[in-house]
C-alpha positions in Angstrom: 55.7 -73.9 21.6 52.6 -74.1 23.9 50.4 -71.0 24.1 47.9 -70.0 26.7 45.3 -69.9 23.9 45.8 -73.6 23.1 45.7 -74.6 26.8 42.3 -72.8 27.4 40.7 -74.2 24.2 41.7 -77.8 25.0 40.3 -77.7 28.6 36.9 -79.4 28.5 35.9 -78.2 32.0 37.4 -76.1 34.7 36.1 -75.7 38.3 37.4 -73.2 40.8 36.9 -73.3 44.5 37.5 -70.8 47.2 37.2 -71.7 50.9 36.3 -68.8 53.2 36.3 -69.1 57.0 35.3 -66.7 59.8 38.9 -65.5 60.2 38.8 -64.1 56.6 35.7 -62.0 57.2 36.0 -59.0 59.6 33.2 -56.5 60.0 32.4 -54.7 56.7 32.6 -56.0 53.1 35.4 -58.4 52.1 35.9 -59.3 48.5 37.7 -62.3 47.0 38.5 -62.3 43.3 39.0 -65.5 41.2 40.7 -64.7 37.9 39.0 -66.3 34.8 40.1 -66.5 31.2 38.7 -64.1 28.6 35.2 -65.1 27.3 34.6 -67.5 30.3 31.1 -68.6 30.9 29.9 -69.4 34.4 27.8 -72.6 34.3 26.7 -72.5 37.9 27.7 -71.1 41.3 27.4 -73.2 44.4 28.0 -71.8 47.9 28.2 -74.6 50.5 28.0 -73.3 54.1 29.5 -76.0 56.3 29.4 -74.0 59.5 27.3 -70.9 60.0 28.9 -67.6 60.5 27.9 -66.9 64.1 27.6 -63.8 66.3 25.2 -60.8 66.3 24.3 -59.0 63.1 23.9 -60.0 59.5 26.2 -62.1 57.4 25.6 -62.5 53.7 27.4 -63.5 50.5 27.1 -62.2 46.9 28.8 -63.7 43.9 29.2 -61.9 40.6 31.8 -60.5 38.3 33.8 -57.2 38.5 31.0 -55.3 36.8 27.9 -56.7 38.6 28.6 -58.0 42.1 25.4 -60.0 42.2 25.5 -61.4 38.6 25.2 -65.1 39.8 24.1 -65.1 43.5 22.6 -62.3 45.6 22.4 -61.7 49.4 22.5 -65.3 50.6 22.3 -65.5 54.4 25.3 -67.4 55.8 24.4 -66.9 59.4 21.1 -68.8 59.8 21.6 -72.3 58.5 24.1 -74.8 57.1 23.3 -75.6 53.5 23.9 -75.2 49.8 23.0 -72.1 47.8 22.9 -72.6 44.0 22.6 -69.8 41.5 19.1 -69.5 40.0 18.6 -70.9 36.5 18.3 -67.4 35.0 21.8 -66.6 36.3 23.4 -69.8 35.0 25.4 -70.1 31.7 26.2 -66.4 31.9 29.3 -64.9 30.3 31.7 -63.0 32.7 31.6 -59.3 31.8 35.0 -57.7 31.1 36.1 -55.0 33.6 37.8 -52.3 31.6 38.3 -49.5 34.1 41.9 -50.7 34.9 44.9 -48.4 35.0 46.3 -49.9 31.8 43.0 -50.1 30.0 43.3 -53.9 29.6 40.1 -55.9 30.3 40.1 -58.1 33.4 37.9 -61.1 33.8 37.2 -62.4 37.3 34.5 -63.8 39.6 34.0 -61.7 42.7 32.8 -63.1 46.0 31.7 -60.4 48.5 31.0 -61.3 52.1 29.1 -58.6 54.0 29.4 -58.7 57.8 27.4 -56.2 59.9 27.3 -56.2 63.7 29.9 -58.4 65.3 32.7 -60.2 63.5 32.0 -63.9 63.3 33.8 -66.4 65.6 32.6 -69.4 63.6 32.0 -70.0 60.0 33.2 -72.1 57.0 32.0 -72.1 53.4 
Protein backbone atom coordinates (compact mmCIF):
# COMPACT_ATOMS: atom_id res chain seq x y z
CA UNK A 1 0.00 0.00 0.00
CA UNK A 2 1.40 3.38 -1.00
CA UNK A 3 1.11 6.22 1.51
CA UNK A 4 1.39 9.96 0.97
CA UNK A 5 4.36 9.95 3.35
CA UNK A 6 6.39 7.62 1.15
CA UNK A 7 5.52 9.61 -1.96
CA UNK A 8 6.70 12.91 -0.46
CA UNK A 9 9.90 11.42 0.96
CA UNK A 10 10.86 9.86 -2.38
CA UNK A 11 10.43 13.04 -4.43
CA UNK A 12 13.86 14.63 -4.94
CA UNK A 13 12.53 17.94 -6.23
CA UNK A 14 9.13 19.48 -6.78
CA UNK A 15 8.41 22.72 -8.59
CA UNK A 16 5.06 24.47 -8.69
CA UNK A 17 4.01 27.11 -11.16
CA UNK A 18 1.04 29.47 -11.22
CA UNK A 19 0.26 31.58 -14.27
CA UNK A 20 -1.60 34.81 -13.52
CA UNK A 21 -2.99 37.09 -16.22
CA UNK A 22 -4.69 40.48 -16.17
CA UNK A 23 -8.14 38.85 -16.23
CA UNK A 24 -7.35 37.18 -12.86
CA UNK A 25 -6.59 40.50 -11.12
CA UNK A 26 -9.44 42.99 -10.59
CA UNK A 27 -8.97 46.15 -8.49
CA UNK A 28 -8.06 45.26 -4.90
CA UNK A 29 -6.06 42.38 -3.47
CA UNK A 30 -6.38 38.96 -5.11
CA UNK A 31 -4.77 35.93 -3.48
CA UNK A 32 -3.75 32.62 -4.99
CA UNK A 33 -2.80 29.72 -2.69
CA UNK A 34 -0.60 26.80 -3.70
CA UNK A 35 -0.92 23.89 -1.23
CA UNK A 36 2.39 22.44 -0.05
CA UNK A 37 3.26 19.35 1.98
CA UNK A 38 3.99 19.59 5.70
CA UNK A 39 7.57 20.71 6.47
CA UNK A 40 8.10 22.03 2.92
CA UNK A 41 11.07 24.30 2.37
CA UNK A 42 10.92 26.95 -0.34
CA UNK A 43 14.27 27.02 -2.10
CA UNK A 44 13.60 30.10 -4.22
CA UNK A 45 10.70 32.11 -5.61
CA UNK A 46 10.86 33.46 -9.16
CA UNK A 47 8.22 35.75 -10.63
CA UNK A 48 8.54 36.16 -14.38
CA UNK A 49 6.59 39.10 -15.79
CA UNK A 50 6.11 38.35 -19.50
CA UNK A 51 3.73 41.26 -20.19
CA UNK A 52 3.37 44.27 -17.88
CA UNK A 53 0.09 44.79 -16.06
CA UNK A 54 -1.03 48.01 -17.74
CA UNK A 55 -3.42 50.88 -16.97
CA UNK A 56 -3.36 53.66 -14.34
CA UNK A 57 -2.48 53.00 -10.71
CA UNK A 58 -0.09 50.61 -8.97
CA UNK A 59 0.22 46.88 -9.54
CA UNK A 60 2.42 44.80 -7.19
CA UNK A 61 2.93 41.16 -6.21
CA UNK A 62 3.89 39.63 -2.85
CA UNK A 63 4.77 35.99 -2.26
CA UNK A 64 4.73 34.40 1.16
CA UNK A 65 2.97 31.76 3.19
CA UNK A 66 -0.36 31.87 5.04
CA UNK A 67 1.30 33.40 8.13
CA UNK A 68 3.53 36.06 6.52
CA UNK A 69 2.37 37.29 3.13
CA UNK A 70 5.82 38.64 2.21
CA UNK A 71 7.97 35.77 3.52
CA UNK A 72 9.69 35.25 0.15
CA UNK A 73 9.11 38.30 -2.07
CA UNK A 74 7.69 41.73 -1.19
CA UNK A 75 6.05 44.51 -3.21
CA UNK A 76 7.45 43.77 -6.65
CA UNK A 77 6.22 46.23 -9.29
CA UNK A 78 4.56 44.29 -12.12
CA UNK A 79 3.46 47.43 -13.99
CA UNK A 80 6.75 49.09 -14.96
CA UNK A 81 8.86 46.51 -16.75
CA UNK A 82 9.01 43.00 -18.13
CA UNK A 83 11.49 40.93 -16.16
CA UNK A 84 12.31 38.36 -13.54
CA UNK A 85 12.05 38.90 -9.79
CA UNK A 86 13.93 36.41 -7.60
CA UNK A 87 13.57 36.11 -3.84
CA UNK A 88 16.55 37.62 -1.99
CA UNK A 89 19.14 35.19 -0.59
CA UNK A 90 18.00 35.89 2.99
CA UNK A 91 14.51 34.64 2.03
CA UNK A 92 15.64 31.46 0.25
CA UNK A 93 15.65 27.98 1.82
CA UNK A 94 12.91 29.05 4.25
CA UNK A 95 10.45 26.60 5.79
CA UNK A 96 6.76 27.21 5.13
CA UNK A 97 5.08 28.26 8.37
CA UNK A 98 2.00 26.24 9.38
CA UNK A 99 -1.26 28.16 9.49
CA UNK A 100 -3.23 26.82 12.45
CA UNK A 101 -6.20 29.22 12.67
CA UNK A 102 -8.39 26.89 10.66
CA UNK A 103 -11.92 25.89 11.68
CA UNK A 104 -10.85 22.32 12.44
CA UNK A 105 -7.54 23.26 14.13
CA UNK A 106 -5.50 21.34 11.56
CA UNK A 107 -2.35 23.01 10.27
CA UNK A 108 -2.34 24.07 6.63
CA UNK A 109 0.78 24.65 4.55
CA UNK A 110 0.59 26.82 1.45
CA UNK A 111 2.40 29.45 -0.53
CA UNK A 112 0.30 32.60 -0.98
CA UNK A 113 0.64 34.93 -3.95
CA UNK A 114 -1.06 38.31 -3.46
CA UNK A 115 -1.55 40.67 -6.39
CA UNK A 116 -2.46 44.20 -5.33
CA UNK A 117 -4.14 46.39 -7.93
CA UNK A 118 -4.89 50.05 -7.15
CA UNK A 119 -6.41 52.50 -9.60
CA UNK A 120 -7.72 50.90 -12.79
CA UNK A 121 -7.97 47.17 -13.43
CA UNK A 122 -5.28 46.03 -15.87
CA UNK A 123 -6.16 45.26 -19.49
CA UNK A 124 -2.80 43.61 -20.18
CA UNK A 125 -0.53 41.46 -18.10
CA UNK A 126 0.91 37.96 -17.87
CA UNK A 127 3.21 36.48 -15.24
